[in-house]
C-alpha positions, 0 to 999 in steps of 0.5 A: 317792345319794338315799334309796332310789336304787341301781344294785345290783339286789339292793339294789333288790329288798331295798328293794322287798320291805322296803318292801312288808313295812312297808306290809303291817305297817300303816306309812304308804305314804309312810314305808315306803320311808324305813324300808326304806332306813334298815333296809338302811343300818343293816345295811350299817353293822353289816356294815362294823363286823364286817368292820373288827373282823375285819380288826383282829383278824387284824392283831393276830394275824398282823401285830402290828407293824402293829396299833398303826399301824392303830389310830392310823389308825382313831382319826385317821379318826374324829377327822377325820370328827367334825371334818367333821360339826362344820364 
């Protein structure tokens, strides 16, 4: 989706409130929506990282036979992503 566009009402409200907060803090009106979108996106990334770390820790503890393969899959995914970014 384009910057600031979402069908999720919770995200829409968060975007509106965060945009208003940035404007109240004195940031230019034309930049505030982009700043709010970036802040929400960063929070989403942090959440995904925490979820993945927790899943890997669980795999390591509960399913050690699968853990090395999961790590290899993650590394392969990272390499594929970096290659797409380069192309």
